[in-house]
C-alpha distance (Angstrom), angle and dihedral (degrees) to the residues before:
residue distance angle dihedral
X1 . . .
X2 3.80 . .
X3 3.78 136.6 .
X4 3.79 87.7 -90.8
X5 3.82 95.0 52.7
X6 3.79 88.5 46.7
X7 3.83 88.4 53.4
X8 3.79 91.6 -124.6
X9 3.79 118.2 159.1
X10 3.79 102.7 153.0
X11 3.79 113.9 170.6
X12 3.78 140.1 132.0
X13 3.79 131.9 36.6
X14 3.80 116.8 -17.8
X15 3.81 113.8 -177.9
X16 3.79 116.3 -150.5
X17 3.78 92.3 -132.8
X18 3.77 128.0 -142.2
X19 3.78 124.7 -120.1
X20 3.79 109.6 -125.8
X21 3.81 121.4 -137.2
X22 3.76 138.4 -169.9
X23 3.81 117.3 -120.8
X24 3.82 89.5 -92.0
X25 3.83 87.7 58.1
X26 3.80 94.4 -112.3
X27 3.80 113.9 137.2
X28 3.78 116.8 -87.1
X29 3.78 98.8 -150.8
X30 3.81 95.0 176.2
X31 3.81 92.6 53.8
X32 3.80 91.3 45.6
X33 3.79 90.7 52.3
X34 3.81 92.8 45.4
X35 3.81 90.8 52.1
X36 3.80 92.4 49.5
X37 3.81 92.6 46.9
X38 3.81 89.5 52.5
X39 3.79 91.8 50.9
X40 3.79 92.1 52.2
X41 3.81 91.8 46.9
X42 3.81 88.3 52.1
X43 3.77 92.0 56.7
X44 3.81 111.9 -93.9
X45 3.78 115.5 153.3
X46 3.80 101.9 -143.9
X47 3.78 144.3 -1.1
X48 3.81 129.3 -122.4
X49 3.82 108.4 -160.2
X50 3.78 124.4 -168.1
X51 3.77 97.3 12.7
X52 3.79 121.4 138.0
X53 3.81 90.6 -72.3
X54 3.81 88.6 50.0
X55 3.82 89.3 56.3
X56 3.79 93.0 -120.9
X57 3.79 96.5 175.6
X58 3.82 92.5 51.4
X59 3.83 93.1 69.1
X60 3.76 136.4 80.1
X61 3.79 120.0 -124.1
X62 3.80 89.5 -104.4
X63 3.81 91.6 51.3
X64 3.79 91.2 49.3
X65 3.80 91.4 53.8
X66 3.80 90.9 48.4
X67 3.82 91.8 49.5
X68 3.81 92.5 49.3
X69 3.80 91.6 48.5
X70 3.81 90.3 50.6
X71 3.80 91.9 47.8
X72 3.80 92.8 47.6
X73 3.81 90.7 49.2
X74 3.80 95.5 53.1
X75 3.81 95.3 41.1
X76 3.81 89.4 51.2
X77 3.79 94.4 -172.8
X78 3.80 95.8 -55.6
X79 3.83 93.7 122.2
X80 3.82 135.0 1.5
X81 3.81 117.1 -81.1
X82 3.80 119.7 -150.4
X83 3.78 127.4 -178.5
X84 3.75 126.5 -144.1
X85 3.80 113.4 -122.2
X86 3.80 111.5 -150.8
X87 3.79 111.4 156.8
X88 3.80 133.1 152.3
X89 3.80 96.3 -125.1
X90 3.77 137.1 30.2
X91 3.81 91.6 -119.1
X92 3.80 92.0 52.4
X93 3.81 88.9 49.1
X94 3.81 91.5 51.2
X95 3.80 90.9 50.3
X96 3.79 91.7 48.4
X97 3.82 92.2 48.9
X98 3.79 88.8 51.8
X99 3.82 88.1 51.8
X100 3.81 89.1 53.0
X101 3.79 89.0 51.7
X102 3.82 90.1 51.9
X103 3.80 91.2 51.2
X104 3.80 89.1 50.8
X105 3.77 104.1 -125.7
X106 3.78 120.5 157.4
X107 3.78 105.8 -114.3
X108 3.78 151.3 -25.3
X109 3.79 135.4 -104.9
X110 3.79 101.3 -156.1
X111 3.79 125.0 -158.2
X112 3.80 125.0 -166.0
X113 3.80 117.2 -96.6
X114 3.79 111.1 -62.6
X115 3.84 128.3 -122.0
X116 3.82 95.4 10.7
X117 3.80 110.2 77.1
X118 3.80 105.1 -130.3
X119 3.76 128.4 -146.8
X120 3.79 114.9 -124.6
X121 3.81 90.6 -101.9
X122 3.81 90.2 53.0
X123 3.79 92.3 48.0
X124 3.80 91.3 50.0
X125 3.81 90.9 50.3
X126 3.82 89.3 48.8
X127 3.81 91.2 54.8
X128 3.81 92.9 43.4
X129 3.79 93.9 52.7
X130 3.79 92.0 48.3
X131 3.81 92.0 48.6
X132 3.80 92.0 49.7
X133 3.80 93.5 50.3
X134 3.79 100.6 44.5
X135 3.79 133.7 53.0
X136 3.80 99.2 -151.2
X137 3.82 121.0 105.3
X138 3.79 111.7 -99.9
X139 3.78 134.1 -143.5
X140 3.81 114.8 -160.2
X141 3.80 111.5 -137.1
X142 3.79 104.9 -146.9
X143 3.81 108.7 -170.1
X144 3.81 110.9 149.1
X145 3.81 93.1 166.4
X146 3.80 92.3 63.5
X147 3.80 103.6 25.4
X148 3.78 101.4 33.9
X149 3.80 99.2 -126.5
X150 3.79 128.3 93.3
X151 3.79 119.7 -158.1
X152 3.79 99.2 -146.1
X153 3.78 128.9 -152.6
X154 3.81 87.5 -94.3
X155 3.80 89.0 52.1
X156 3.79 91.9 49.8
X157 3.81 88.2 51.1
X158 3.81 88.0 60.1
X159 3.80 91.6 47.1
X160 3.81 91.4 49.2
X161 3.81 86.5 75.9
X162 3.82 88.9 68.7
X163 3.82 105.2 84.2
X164 3.81 96.1 -155.5
X165 3.81 93.7 53.1
X166 3.78 94.2 92.3
X167 3.78 106.9 153.5
X168 3.78 147.2 30.2
X169 3.77 130.5 -149.3
X170 3.78 99.7 -148.8
X171 3.81 112.5 -150.8
X172 3.78 103.7 153.7
X173 3.84 88.2 119.7
X174 3.82 85.2 -130.0
X175 3.79 106.8 107.7
X176 3.81 90.2 -164.4
X177 3.80 87.2 77.1
X178 3.80 90.7 68.2
X179 3.79 92.2 59.5
X180 3.81 90.0 43.4
X181 3.82 90.8 54.7
X182 3.80 92.4 52.2
X183 3.80 92.0 44.0
X184 3.80 91.3 52.4
X185 3.80 101.2 37.9
X186 3.82 108.9 16.4
X187 3.81 103.7 -155.4
X188 3.83 97.4 -19.7
X189 3.82 89.9 113.0
X190 3.78 129.7 41.0
X191 3.81 102.7 -129.7
X192 3.80 121.8 -147.9
X193 3.77 125.9 -174.5
X194 3.77 109.4 -125.6
X195 3.81 105.7 -175.7
X196 3.80 114.7 80.6
X197 3.79 98.6 -150.8
X198 3.82 94.5 53.5
X199 3.81 96.1 38.4
X200 3.79 96.6 112.5
X201 3.80 92.4 50.5
X202 3.81 88.7 47.9
X203 3.79 92.0 52.7
X204 3.80 91.0 47.6
X205 3.82 88.6 54.8
X206 3.78 92.4 54.6
X207 3.80 109.6 -86.3
X208 3.78 109.6 155.0
X209 3.77 93.0 -149.2
X210 3.78 149.1 13.1
X211 3.80 124.9 -133.0
X212 3.78 105.6 -157.0
X213 3.78 142.8 -179.8
X214 3.81 100.4 -165.9
X215 3.79 90.3 52.3
X216 3.81 84.1 81.7
X217 3.81 87.1 70.0
X218 3.82 102.3 34.0
X219 3.82 107.9 22.1
X220 3.80 97.2 156.7
X221 3.79 93.0 54.2
X222 3.81 90.6 48.0
X223 3.78 92.3 51.1
X224 3.81 90.7 46.6
X225 3.82 91.5 53.6
X226 3.78 90.2 50.0
X227 3.81 94.7 48.1
X228 3.80 93.5 46.6
X229 3.80 92.3 47.6
X230 3.80 93.1 48.9
X231 3.81 88.9 50.2
X232 3.80 91.0 51.3
X233 3.80 91.2 -115.5
X234 3.77 92.3 135.9
X235 3.79 98.8 154.0
X236 3.79 90.1 57.9
X237 3.81 91.7 44.1
X238 3.80 89.1 52.7
X239 3.79 91.8 60.5
X240 3.81 91.5 59.7
X241 3.80 92.3 36.6
X242 3.79 94.9 56.7
X243 3.79 90.1 48.4
X244 3.83 91.0 49.9
X245 3.81 100.4 40.9
X246 3.85 99.7 87.1
X247 3.80 89.4 57.5
X248 3.80 94.1 41.2
X249 3.80 89.5 60.2
X250 3.81 88.2 67.2
X251 3.82 87.7 72.2
X252 3.81 91.3 67.4
X253 3.83 101.4 57.6
X254 3.83 130.5 83.2
X255 3.81 93.1 -106.0
X256 3.81 93.4 52.8
X257 3.82 93.0 125.2
X258 3.81 93.5 53.4
X259 3.81 91.0 43.7
X260 3.80 93.7 51.5
X261 3.80 94.3 44.3
X262 3.81 91.6 47.2
X263 3.80 89.5 52.3
X264 3.81 89.4 48.2
X265 3.80 88.1 54.4
X266 3.80 92.8 47.9
X267 3.81 88.7 50.7
X268 3.80 92.5 49.4
X269 3.79 90.9 -116.1
X270 3.81 100.8 112.7
X271 3.78 148.8 -30.1
X272 3.78 127.9 -70.3
X273 3.83 92.4 -139.6
X274 3.81 112.1 129.0
X275 3.77 130.6 178.0
X276 3.79 119.7 -106.2
X277 2.94 138.1 -69.2
X278 3.80 79.9 47.2
X279 3.79 110.5 76.0
X280 3.82 128.4 -165.8
X281 3.77 117.3 -88.7
X282 3.79 113.3 -92.2
X283 3.79 141.5 -177.0
X284 3.78 120.5 -6.1
X285 3.80 94.5 -4.5
X286 3.79 92.3 54.6
X287 3.80 91.3 46.8
X288 3.81 91.2 49.2
X289 3.80 93.9 51.5
X290 3.80 91.3 47.1
X291 3.80 90.1 50.5
X292 3.81 91.2 50.5
X293 3.78 90.4 50.5
X294 3.79 93.8 46.8
X295 3.80 91.7 48.7
X296 3.80 90.0 50.8
X297 3.79 91.5 51.0
X298 3.80 92.4 47.4
X299 3.80 92.4 51.5
X300 3.82 99.4 34.5
X301 3.79 113.7 151.6
X302 3.79 123.5 -122.1
X303 3.81 101.4 -118.6
X304 3.79 94.4 -167.3
X305 3.80 90.8 80.5
X306 3.81 91.3 68.0
X307 3.83 95.5 65.8
X308 3.79 94.9 -140.3
X309 3.80 99.3 161.6
């Protein structure tokens, strides 16, 4: 089994989409579907549902299934759909991955076990057991800054023996790791950049895709950066990148979900409502995010001059 036999061709810009709620915090499925449809129409290449930005851990198993079914229905095969997998135990993760397989989505973005901070050996075992009990293609989400465990090159060598582990979302914040992955494995793994404010550097170093939070707010700019970078038109990409960077930094702080959803609301693309324990932005932080958004809107770049069609 290889990436080709699994029919995996993941590349491009994959927003980690938000889950939209009504004011009473119940799920607004229609708004969630409308937001995803807009993203696809604006050029994104894939959808990550129920990642961190989608507030995965704030939903029951039944809600997660309902969200995935709604996402699959609106996407309707136009782009790949992956689900985040963020469970507290390996067994719960296996059961959730099997649920995803039943729903019929295209792949999984798997995090280490939540709450308990795993050792690398424990994280590797977690990924192995999931891979051996599910037939969907798997992307490893390697984020040592947030989750406290780094799957090293040696660890990825162990995981390379699992045929349905096909990809890695690299979020070490150390761009050297991207080159190390290609040096060690050539094209064995599809490599995505997973940190918004180093995405351009990651693409320049060979990442085939970018998983992004702020793409929810500015999808066309994100897609333009990706297309320009893949074409080697870095000077043009830099113009958009430098405009976008102040907002992209919001993806790297603990309140990233609130920041992204607040910007969605300011842009008329969604609601800022999040489920507790997350609370809406307030005070100076709220004012700062609104100022960043307003500055971006006031200085927004005309993308038509880049001739990207």
